C-alpha positions as CSV (number, residue, x, y, z in Angstrom):
1,M,-3.2,15.0,-12.4
2,N,-6.9,15.9,-12.2
3,V,-7.8,12.3,-13.2
4,L,-5.5,10.9,-10.5
5,R,-7.1,13.2,-7.8
6,L,-10.5,12.0,-8.9
7,V,-9.5,8.3,-8.6
8,L,-8.0,8.9,-5.2
9,L,-11.2,10.7,-4.0
10,I,-13.4,7.9,-5.3
11,T,-11.1,5.3,-3.6
12,F,-11.3,7.2,-0.3
13,I,-15.1,7.5,-0.4
14,L,-15.8,3.9,-1.4
15,G,-13.2,2.6,1.0
16,T,-14.7,4.6,3.9
17,Y,-18.1,3.2,3.1
18,L,-17.2,-0.4,2.3
19,L,-14.7,-1.0,5.1
20,G,-16.7,0.7,7.8
21,Y,-18.6,-1.3,10.4
22,T,-22.2,-2.3,9.9
23,Q,-25.0,-1.5,12.2
24,D,-26.8,-4.8,12.6
25,K,-29.3,-5.1,15.4
26,I,-29.8,-7.9,17.9
27,I,-33.2,-7.9,19.7
28,L,-33.3,-9.9,22.9
29,K,-36.4,-11.6,24.3
30,D,-36.7,-9.0,27.0
31,S,-36.9,-6.3,24.2
32,T,-33.4,-5.1,24.7
33,Q,-31.8,-3.9,21.4
34,I,-28.0,-4.2,20.8
35,T,-26.4,-2.4,17.8
36,A,-23.6,-4.5,16.6
37,Y,-21.4,-5.8,13.8
38,I,-22.3,-9.5,13.5
39,Q,-19.3,-11.6,12.6
40,A,-20.9,-15.1,12.6
41,V,-23.8,-17.2,13.8
42,D,-23.5,-20.9,14.5
43,T,-26.0,-23.4,16.0
44,V,-25.6,-22.2,19.5
45,Y,-24.2,-18.6,19.6
46,V,-24.1,-15.3,17.7
47,Y,-20.7,-13.6,17.7
48,F,-20.6,-9.8,17.4
49,I,-18.7,-6.6,18.1
50,P,-20.7,-3.8,19.8
51,V,-21.1,-0.7,17.7
52,S,-22.0,2.8,18.9
53,K,-25.5,3.8,17.8
54,E,-24.5,7.5,17.6
55,T,-21.1,7.3,15.9
56,G,-21.2,3.9,14.1
57,K,-17.8,3.1,15.5
58,V,-16.9,-0.1,17.4
59,E,-16.9,0.1,21.1
60,S,-14.6,-2.9,21.6
61,D,-12.2,-5.0,19.6
62,N,-13.1,-8.2,21.4
63,P,-16.0,-10.2,20.0
64,I,-18.9,-11.0,22.3
65,Q,-21.1,-14.1,22.1
66,L,-24.8,-14.5,23.0
67,I,-26.7,-17.7,23.2
68,L,-29.4,-18.0,20.5
69,T,-32.1,-19.0,22.9
70,D,-31.9,-15.5,24.5
71,I,-32.5,-13.8,21.1
72,E,-35.8,-12.9,19.6
73,E,-34.7,-11.5,16.3
74,I,-31.6,-10.4,14.3
75,K,-31.9,-7.5,11.9
76,Y,-29.0,-7.1,9.4
77,D,-28.1,-3.7,7.8
78,Y,-28.7,-5.0,4.3
79,S,-31.8,-6.6,2.8
80,I,-32.1,-10.3,2.1
81,S,-35.0,-12.0,0.3
82,S,-38.2,-11.8,2.3
83,S,-36.2,-10.6,5.3
84,N,-39.2,-9.7,7.5
85,N,-40.8,-13.2,7.1
86,L,-37.7,-15.3,7.9
87,S,-37.1,-17.0,11.2
88,L,-33.8,-16.7,13.0
89,D,-32.8,-20.2,11.8
90,Q,-33.7,-19.3,8.2
91,K,-31.7,-16.0,8.4
92,R,-28.7,-17.8,9.8
93,L,-28.8,-20.2,6.9
94,K,-29.2,-17.5,4.2
95,D,-26.7,-15.0,5.6
96,T,-22.9,-15.0,4.9
97,T,-21.1,-12.5,7.1
98,D,-17.6,-12.7,5.7
99,F,-15.8,-13.5,2.4
100,S,-14.2,-16.7,3.8
101,Q,-17.5,-18.4,2.9
102,K,-17.6,-17.3,-0.7
103,A,-17.4,-19.5,-3.8
104,K,-14.1,-19.9,-5.5
105,N,-15.2,-20.0,-9.2
106,I,-16.8,-17.2,-11.2
107,F,-17.8,-17.2,-14.9
108,F,-18.6,-13.8,-16.3
109,A,-19.7,-11.9,-19.4
110,A,-18.4,-8.4,-19.9
111,V,-19.2,-5.3,-22.0
112,L,-16.7,-2.6,-22.9
113,G,-13.7,-2.2,-20.5
114,T,-10.7,-4.4,-21.1
115,T,-12.5,-6.9,-23.3
116,G,-13.2,-4.4,-26.1
117,L,-16.9,-4.3,-27.1
118,A,-17.8,-7.6,-25.3
119,G,-16.2,-10.7,-24.0
120,F,-16.3,-13.5,-21.4
121,G,-14.0,-15.0,-18.9
122,Y,-13.3,-17.1,-15.8
123,E,-12.0,-16.0,-12.4
124,R,-10.6,-18.1,-9.6
125,V,-10.5,-16.9,-6.1
126,L,-7.1,-17.7,-4.7
127,F,-7.2,-16.2,-1.3
128,K,-10.1,-15.2,1.0
129,K,-10.5,-13.9,4.5
130,E,-13.2,-12.1,6.4
131,K,-13.0,-8.7,4.7
132,I,-10.8,-9.4,1.6
133,F,-10.4,-11.8,-1.2
134,M,-8.0,-12.1,-4.1
135,G,-9.0,-13.3,-7.6
136,L,-7.1,-14.2,-10.8
137,S,-8.9,-14.0,-14.1
138,G,-8.5,-14.5,-17.8
139,G,-10.8,-14.2,-20.8
140,V,-11.4,-13.4,-24.4
141,G,-12.7,-10.1,-25.8
142,F,-13.9,-9.0,-29.2
143,A,-13.8,-5.7,-31.1
144,L,-14.7,-4.6,-34.6
145,N,-11.1,-5.0,-35.9
146,G,-9.6,-7.6,-33.6
147,I,-9.5,-9.9,-30.6
148,S,-8.1,-9.5,-27.1
149,F,-7.0,-11.7,-24.3
150,P,-7.3,-9.8,-21.0
151,H,-6.1,-11.1,-17.7
152,H,-5.7,-9.5,-14.2
153,I,-5.3,-10.0,-10.5
154,S,-7.4,-8.0,-8.1
155,F,-8.0,-7.5,-4.4
156,N,-11.5,-7.0,-3.2
157,L,-12.1,-5.3,0.1
158,G,-15.4,-4.7,1.9
159,K,-18.2,-6.1,4.0
160,K,-20.9,-8.6,3.3
161,K,-21.3,-8.6,-0.5
162,H,-20.2,-5.0,-1.3
163,C,-16.5,-4.6,-2.4
164,L,-14.0,-2.0,-3.4
165,E,-11.9,-3.7,-6.2
166,L,-8.3,-2.7,-6.8
167,G,-6.0,-4.6,-9.2
168,L,-3.6,-4.8,-12.0
169,G,-4.0,-6.4,-15.4
170,G,-2.8,-6.7,-19.0
171,S,-4.3,-7.5,-22.3
172,Y,-2.8,-8.9,-25.5
173,M,-4.6,-7.6,-28.7
174,T,-4.3,-8.6,-32.3
175,G,-6.1,-7.6,-35.4
176,K,-6.0,-5.3,-38.4
177,V,-6.5,-1.5,-38.9
178,R,-7.3,-0.9,-42.5
179,T,-4.5,-2.9,-44.2
180,T,-2.1,-2.8,-41.2
181,A,-1.9,-5.8,-38.9
182,Y,-1.1,-5.1,-35.3
183,N,-0.1,-7.0,-32.2
184,L,-0.4,-4.9,-29.0
185,Y,0.0,-5.3,-25.3
186,A,-1.5,-3.0,-22.7
187,V,-1.3,-2.9,-18.9
188,Y,-4.0,-1.4,-16.8
189,P,-4.8,-0.6,-13.1
190,I,-8.3,-1.4,-11.9
191,I,-10.5,0.5,-9.5
192,G,-14.1,-0.3,-9.2
193,Y,-17.1,-1.7,-7.4
194,R,-18.2,-5.3,-7.1
195,M,-21.3,-6.9,-5.7
196,Q,-20.2,-10.4,-4.8
197,P,-22.6,-12.7,-2.8
198,A,-21.4,-16.0,-1.4
199,N,-23.0,-17.8,-4.4
200,G,-25.0,-16.8,-7.4
201,F,-24.9,-13.7,-9.6
202,S,-22.3,-11.0,-9.2
203,V,-21.9,-7.5,-10.8
204,R,-18.8,-5.5,-11.5
205,A,-18.2,-1.9,-12.7
206,H,-14.7,-0.5,-13.0
207,L,-12.4,2.1,-14.4
208,S,-9.2,0.8,-16.1
209,P,-6.9,3.2,-17.8
210,M,-5.1,1.2,-20.5
211,I,-1.4,2.0,-21.0
212,F,-0.4,0.6,-24.4
213,I,2.9,-1.0,-25.3
214,V,2.9,-0.9,-29.1
215,Q,4.9,-1.9,-32.2
216,P,6.7,1.0,-33.9
217,D,4.8,0.6,-37.2
218,V,1.4,1.3,-35.6
219,S,2.4,3.5,-32.6
220,A,1.5,6.7,-34.4
221,S,-2.2,5.7,-34.7
222,I,-2.6,4.5,-31.0
223,T,-3.2,6.8,-28.1
224,P,-0.6,5.8,-25.4
225,V,-3.1,6.0,-22.5
226,I,-6.9,5.5,-22.8
227,P,-9.3,5.7,-19.8
228,I,-11.8,2.9,-20.1
229,I,-14.9,2.0,-18.2
230,G,-16.5,-1.4,-18.2
231,A,-19.0,-3.7,-16.5
232,S,-19.6,-7.5,-16.2
233,L,-22.2,-9.9,-14.9
234,G,-21.0,-13.2,-13.4
235,Y,-22.1,-16.3,-11.7
236,A,-20.2,-17.6,-8.6
237,F,-20.3,-21.2,-7.5
């Protein structure tokens, strides 16, 4: 029960942060500053939702557009490479304001977690919208006494490149303990953090309590539920 309460608390804190609105800043040529959540920038307009400077809450649900020629500078609430030296056009090309622009293929290497000691895998993004994307992955993991084949589906919620990851997965494991061979299957929920840019390197850290479904001849030597933490480094394209 205490573990469940801790998981719920972490979910609430991460969700509040990741799903909250940003405080980007639009500086007009007359020096007027607008605090906003910037949704998109095209070749003519910037589209945004006004955000209260005091509370950080949105002031309207309706997007507003400004013509780029009236804008001196856009400052985002997260850092991008050499941000202070980029022109408005360069920032527009570098920035990705929502998940609908993200790559669909991710190769990753993992340590601990559901892969055992280490492993690798592939994830395919099946569904993506502005603040959510869904991925399906599979891979191979290695341990001292066996091999595993983890697979899962996850929903990633957030803003820009920072996500709260929630999902459900399973892993088939086979190997030998002393002289006894085993074939096990475990299911696991996923809660974690993911840094997922539009393209390039991504990072995951997660908690995945494994619930084992075991054969009778080895059930006495296996703990039914094991809390497991893991991490992975991937490349999206």
